[in-house]
Structure formats: structure tokens, C-alpha cells
C-alpha positions as CSV (number, residue, x, y, z in Angstrom):
1,M,54.7,41.4,107.5
2,I,51.5,39.9,105.2
3,V,49.5,37.1,106.7
4,T,47.1,36.1,103.6
5,Q,44.1,33.7,104.3
6,G,43.8,30.7,101.9
7,D,42.1,30.2,99.6
8,I,20.5,48.1,110.9
9,L,2.4,60.4,111.4
10,K,0.0,58.9,113.0
11,K,-0.8,57.7,116.6
12,L,-0.5,54.4,116.8
13,P,-3.2,52.2,119.2
14,I,-2.0,51.7,122.6
15,L,-1.2,48.1,121.8
16,A,0.8,48.8,118.8
17,L,2.5,51.8,121.0
18,A,3.1,49.3,123.7
19,F,4.8,46.4,121.7
20,C,7.0,49.0,120.0
21,L,8.4,50.4,123.5
22,F,9.2,46.4,123.9
23,F,10.6,45.7,120.9
24,L,13.0,49.1,121.3
25,F,13.5,47.9,125.0
26,H,14.3,44.4,123.8
27,Q,16.5,45.6,121.1
28,A,18.4,48.2,123.2
29,V,19.2,45.2,125.7
30,H,20.2,42.9,123.3
31,A,22.6,45.3,122.2
32,E,24.0,46.0,125.4
33,D,24.2,42.0,126.2
34,G,25.5,41.0,122.6
35,L,27.7,42.3,120.0
36,T,27.0,45.2,118.0
37,K,26.9,45.6,114.1
38,V,29.3,47.9,113.4
39,T,29.5,47.2,109.3
40,G,28.6,44.4,107.8
41,S,31.3,42.5,108.5
42,I,32.4,44.2,111.5
43,Y,30.9,43.6,115.2
44,S,31.7,44.7,118.5
45,Y,30.9,45.0,122.4
46,A,30.4,48.7,122.7
47,D,28.7,51.1,125.5
48,V,28.8,48.3,128.1
49,K,27.3,49.8,131.3
50,G,27.8,49.3,135.0
51,A,32.0,48.5,134.6
52,S,32.9,46.0,136.7
53,P,35.6,43.3,137.1
54,K,32.7,41.0,136.2
55,N,32.0,42.1,133.3
56,S,35.9,43.1,132.0
57,F,35.4,46.9,133.5
58,G,33.5,47.2,130.3
59,A,36.0,46.5,128.0
60,N,35.2,46.3,124.0
61,A,35.9,43.2,122.1
62,G,35.1,42.6,118.7
63,I,35.3,40.7,115.4
64,I,35.7,41.1,111.9
65,I,34.6,38.5,109.5
66,G,36.6,37.4,106.2
67,K,35.8,35.1,103.1
68,D,36.8,32.0,105.2
69,F,37.6,32.8,108.9
70,L,37.3,35.5,111.6
71,V,39.7,37.5,113.4
72,A,38.8,38.9,116.9
73,V,40.4,41.5,118.6
74,D,41.2,41.3,122.4
75,S,39.7,38.7,124.7
76,L,38.3,40.0,127.9
77,I,39.2,39.2,131.3
78,S,38.7,35.6,132.6
79,A,37.9,32.3,130.5
80,R,34.3,32.6,131.5
81,E,34.0,35.9,129.7
82,A,35.7,34.7,126.9
83,K,33.4,32.2,126.5
84,R,30.5,34.4,126.8
85,F,32.2,36.6,124.0
86,I,32.8,33.4,121.7
87,K,29.2,32.2,122.3
88,D,28.0,35.6,121.0
89,I,30.5,35.2,118.0
90,N,28.9,31.8,117.4
91,K,25.6,33.4,117.2
92,I,27.0,36.0,114.1
93,S,29.0,33.6,112.0
94,K,30.2,29.7,112.3
95,K,33.2,30.7,110.6
96,P,36.6,29.9,112.7
97,I,38.4,32.2,114.7
98,K,42.0,31.9,112.9
99,F,43.5,35.0,114.6
100,L,43.3,36.8,117.9
101,I,44.7,40.6,117.8
102,N,45.8,42.1,121.1
103,T,45.7,45.6,121.1
104,H,47.7,45.5,124.7
105,Y,48.5,43.7,127.1
106,H,46.2,44.5,130.0
107,L,44.3,41.8,131.9
108,D,40.9,43.0,131.0
109,H,41.7,42.7,127.5
110,S,44.0,39.6,127.2
111,L,43.1,37.2,129.9
112,G,40.7,35.4,127.8
113,N,43.7,34.5,124.9
114,S,43.5,30.4,126.1
115,E,40.0,30.0,125.3
116,F,40.7,31.2,122.0
117,A,44.3,29.1,121.4
118,Q,42.1,26.2,122.1
119,L,40.2,26.9,119.1
120,G,43.4,27.1,117.0
121,A,43.9,31.1,116.8
122,I,46.7,32.3,116.1
123,I,47.6,35.4,119.0
124,I,48.8,38.7,117.2
125,A,50.4,41.7,119.3
126,H,53.0,43.9,119.3
127,E,56.6,42.5,120.7
128,N,56.1,44.8,123.9
129,A,53.0,43.6,124.5
130,Q,54.2,39.9,124.5
131,A,57.0,41.1,127.0
132,N,54.7,43.0,129.5
133,M,52.8,40.1,129.6
134,Q,55.4,37.4,129.9
135,K,57.3,40.0,132.7
136,A,53.5,40.3,134.5
137,G,53.2,36.4,134.2
138,E,50.8,34.7,137.1
139,G,50.8,38.0,138.8
140,M,48.1,39.1,136.0
141,L,46.1,36.0,137.3
142,Q,46.7,37.3,141.1
143,Y,45.9,41.0,140.4
144,A,42.7,39.4,138.6
145,K,41.1,38.5,142.1
146,Q,42.5,41.1,143.7
147,S,40.5,43.7,141.4
148,G,37.3,41.9,142.8
149,L,36.9,38.8,141.0
150,S,36.3,35.2,142.5
151,D,38.0,32.0,142.2
152,Q,34.7,30.8,140.5
153,D,35.1,34.2,138.2
154,M,38.6,33.2,137.0
155,K,37.8,29.2,136.9
156,G,39.8,27.8,134.0
157,T,41.6,31.1,133.3
158,K,45.3,30.3,132.0
159,L,48.3,32.7,130.6
160,A,48.2,32.3,126.6
161,Y,51.0,34.6,125.1
162,P,51.0,35.9,121.7
163,T,52.4,33.7,119.1
164,L,53.1,36.0,116.6
165,T,54.7,39.6,117.5
166,F,55.6,42.5,115.3
167,P,58.0,45.6,115.5
168,D,55.6,48.3,113.5
169,R,52.9,46.6,111.7
170,V,51.2,43.9,110.1
171,T,48.6,43.3,107.6
172,L,46.2,40.8,107.2
173,N,44.7,39.9,103.8
174,L,41.2,38.8,104.3
175,G,40.2,38.8,100.5
176,K,38.1,41.7,99.7
177,S,39.4,43.7,102.6
178,K,42.5,43.8,104.8
179,I,43.4,44.5,108.5
180,E,46.4,46.8,109.4
181,I,47.9,46.3,112.7
182,I,49.8,49.7,113.6
183,F,52.3,50.6,116.2
184,L,52.9,54.0,116.6
185,G,54.8,54.5,119.9
186,P,54.4,53.8,123.3
187,S,51.1,55.4,124.5
188,H,48.3,54.1,126.9
189,T,50.9,51.2,127.1
190,T,54.3,50.5,125.8
191,G,52.5,48.0,123.1
192,S,49.4,49.8,122.2
193,V,48.0,49.2,118.9
194,L,45.7,50.1,116.2
195,V,43.6,47.8,114.5
196,F,42.5,49.5,111.0
197,L,40.1,48.3,108.4
198,P,40.7,51.1,105.3
199,Q,38.3,50.1,103.2
200,E,35.5,49.9,106.0
201,K,37.2,52.9,107.5
202,V,36.5,51.3,110.8
203,L,39.3,51.4,113.7
204,F,39.9,49.6,116.6
205,T,42.1,51.6,119.1
206,G,42.1,49.0,122.2
207,D,42.8,51.6,125.3
208,I,44.4,53.9,122.8
209,L,41.0,55.6,123.3
210,F,38.5,55.7,126.3
211,T,35.1,57.5,125.6
212,D,32.8,58.3,128.6
213,F,35.1,56.3,130.7
214,H,38.1,57.8,133.2
215,P,41.3,56.4,131.5
216,F,44.0,54.4,133.0
217,L,47.2,56.6,133.2
218,G,49.2,54.6,135.3
219,E,51.6,53.1,132.8
220,A,51.0,55.9,130.1
221,N,53.8,57.8,128.2
222,I,51.3,61.3,127.7
223,E,53.5,62.8,125.0
224,G,53.8,59.6,122.9
225,W,49.6,59.1,123.5
226,I,48.8,62.4,122.2
227,K,51.1,61.8,119.2
228,V,49.1,58.7,118.5
229,L,45.2,60.9,119.1
230,D,46.5,63.2,116.9
231,Y,47.5,60.3,114.1
232,I,44.1,59.2,114.7
233,M,42.6,62.6,113.6
234,A,44.6,62.4,110.8
235,M,43.0,59.0,109.5
236,D,40.2,58.4,107.0
237,V,38.1,56.6,109.4
238,D,34.1,57.0,110.0
239,K,33.9,54.6,113.2
240,I,36.0,54.2,116.1
241,I,35.3,51.6,118.6
242,P,37.4,52.8,121.8
243,G,38.5,50.4,124.4
244,H,35.9,51.3,126.9
245,G,32.9,53.1,126.0
246,P,30.3,53.2,123.0
247,I,31.4,53.4,119.0
248,S,32.7,57.1,119.0
249,S,34.2,59.8,116.2
250,K,36.9,62.2,116.0
251,K,35.0,64.0,118.6
252,D,35.9,61.9,121.0
253,V,39.3,61.1,120.1
254,A,39.9,65.5,120.1
255,D,38.0,65.2,124.2
256,L,40.9,62.0,125.0
257,K,43.4,64.4,124.0
258,N,42.2,67.4,125.9
259,Y,41.5,65.0,129.1
260,L,45.1,64.1,129.1
261,L,46.7,67.2,128.7
262,V,44.4,68.8,131.5
263,F,45.6,65.8,134.0
264,D,48.6,65.6,133.2
265,Q,49.5,69.4,133.8
266,K,47.3,69.5,137.0
267,A,48.6,66.4,138.3
268,K,52.4,67.7,138.1
269,E,50.9,71.4,139.3
270,L,49.1,69.6,142.6
271,T,51.8,66.9,143.2
272,A,54.1,69.9,143.5
273,Q,52.0,71.4,145.9
274,S,50.9,68.5,148.2
275,K,51.5,64.8,148.8
276,D,48.2,64.0,149.9
277,L,46.3,62.0,147.6
278,N,42.5,62.6,148.3
279,F,43.0,66.3,148.6
280,I,45.0,66.2,145.1
281,A,42.0,63.6,143.6
282,A,39.2,66.1,144.7
283,E,41.2,69.3,143.0
284,M,41.5,67.1,139.7
285,K,38.2,66.3,139.6
286,K,37.1,70.0,139.6
287,S,39.2,70.4,136.6
288,L,38.5,67.3,134.4
289,P,35.5,67.1,132.2
290,P,32.9,64.7,133.5
291,R,33.2,61.3,132.5
292,P,30.1,58.8,134.0
293,Q,31.9,55.4,134.4
294,L,35.5,54.8,136.3
295,E,35.7,57.9,138.3
296,S,37.9,55.8,140.9
297,L,40.9,55.8,138.5
298,I,41.6,59.4,138.9
299,A,43.3,58.9,142.4
300,R,44.7,55.8,141.0
301,N,46.4,57.3,138.2
302,I,47.6,60.0,140.3
303,Q,49.1,57.8,143.3
304,M,50.5,55.3,140.1
305,K,51.9,57.7,137.8
306,Y,52.4,61.1,139.8
307,L,53.3,60.3,143.3
308,P,56.8,58.3,144.1
309,Q,55.4,55.8,146.2
310,G,52.7,54.8,143.1
311,N,55.7,54.5,141.2
312,Q,55.7,50.5,141.2
313,S,55.2,47.7,138.4
314,Q,52.3,45.4,138.6
315,P,49.8,44.1,136.2
316,Q,47.0,46.4,135.4
317,A,43.6,46.3,135.0
318,K,43.2,49.0,132.5
């Protein structure tokens, strides 16, 4: 399916050095608080620190600037977060947001959809992501509150489902460049997709890639996920924007593949020996490569995917 558009050695005096340090600090704060420039036409949140419900669990979201319009990738966890995103978008470009791509249905990537829909954006997602979102329904809003968001945090947040879905891939033509939205089968979820810009050699992965974050595996198809990671390794791509974490490279893709293989094998071994979640999680932590954010997901992943009592369907935060 094709959707077309119409028509960054001498010692400095102390004061100068102090100014430079202040400037660099200011830039680093700005990079974390606002959208980071990836290429001339691509910007994204990246490397968000202190992941929590109030900052969409550190989820990344970005924009692609076309000739006449913008394409947004993911919408964060609430109307408030989406408004923050849109405000940051408007600092970069005043072009209309014509499309919003949901990389998957999880609430930290899609509960801001309604703010983009109000701007007239067409919401694009894989047909399974749409079905997953519709099945979860209002439960997604309730689960956001259970995850630590207050009524004030969620004020104005409404469900807005994808209006354009596809079975395998979609191409958006932006004039001088194009966006390929690619579904390769179940991985992180049954509807997770890649958003690829071949001319720029940039890839948005959604939660198919977590860098420096422990990944959420509660709905994962590990075998399928590894196949998608292998596909990424073969792609002609220079910069990878993960669902959570800093702008990444293929090394980070290989690191996640190793993490998944270790986790899956160890979880099966440990749950065959014991059903004590605390014991299993502690032993698992010893086997996994360290990651600084969302360590609490280790136990949650074991409970949801590998212990019988955890085998239940509910809207998820990651």
C-alpha cells in the first residue's frame, strides 16, 4: 500500500571555561528534555533518564519532517505527555502532523493518540496492534492508573484507535524520501512494527529494541523477536531509535538478542526447579548482563511469561 503526499589547545581562562561547562550542561539537559536531532529531518526523544509512569516509562517518540507535513512515531502515555511532545514538535516545525504511526499498542506508546487525532492526524498501525488496542479498551486507561498515574496525570486522556491498518507493510512517500513501515511477525507483541527510512538509514524500532533498559517480555514471542533482530542486523541502517534508551547501533541489537536468549533459557531452567518468584528473579539477575533501568521487569517478566499464575491477559506498560 502506498500513501503519497499532495503536492550538530590552549587553556581557557577560568570564566570562559565556566561558561563552556554551563553551556554543555544546558545542552545536555535540553537533549534529554526535548527532541534530539537524529538527521536533518528526523528528531526523537532518546536516552530518557529516571524512567517512571510520569515520563512514559522513558519511552521514545519522534518525528519525520516531509516537504509539506510531519509524521510522528508513537504518542506516549497520556494526553499530558502527548501535549508535551506536540509542544516540542512545534519548536522544530510548524508543519501539520498528517500521520501518527503506532509501533505497537502498549499504553506508553499509544495513549497519547487522541491529541494527534484532534489535530487531524491519520493513525497508522498493524492490524494486530489495532485489534490488541480494541481488546484492551478502557482497561488501558485503568491500567495506567494502576501503574502509578493519578487522575490529574491522565486528565483528558481518551482512547483513539488506528484508522489505517495493514497486514505486512506500508510505504509513505514524503517527496524526497520515504518511510517503510514493516511487520515481520510476532515479536515484542503480535503487532510490533519497524519504521525505516532507507535514504537516511534511520530505523525506529519501537519496543523491538530496548537499550540500557530491561525489556518487557510479558507478551513476547521470543523466537519471532530474535528473527526480527536478525533482520535488523542485515539492514542498511546507521542510526537506530529504540523504544526505550539512547540512539543505538547494531551492537545494541546484538546485545538484546543475547539478553533474550539468556533470559529465555534461564527462566525455563529456574521455573522447572522452583515456583518461588523472588528466588527465580534473584538467580536470573545474576545471569543477565546489567542494565541500568527498569530492573523491576525481571520479576514481572518471569511471573507473566514463565509462571502459570502469571499467564493472564491485561494491558501492559511496556
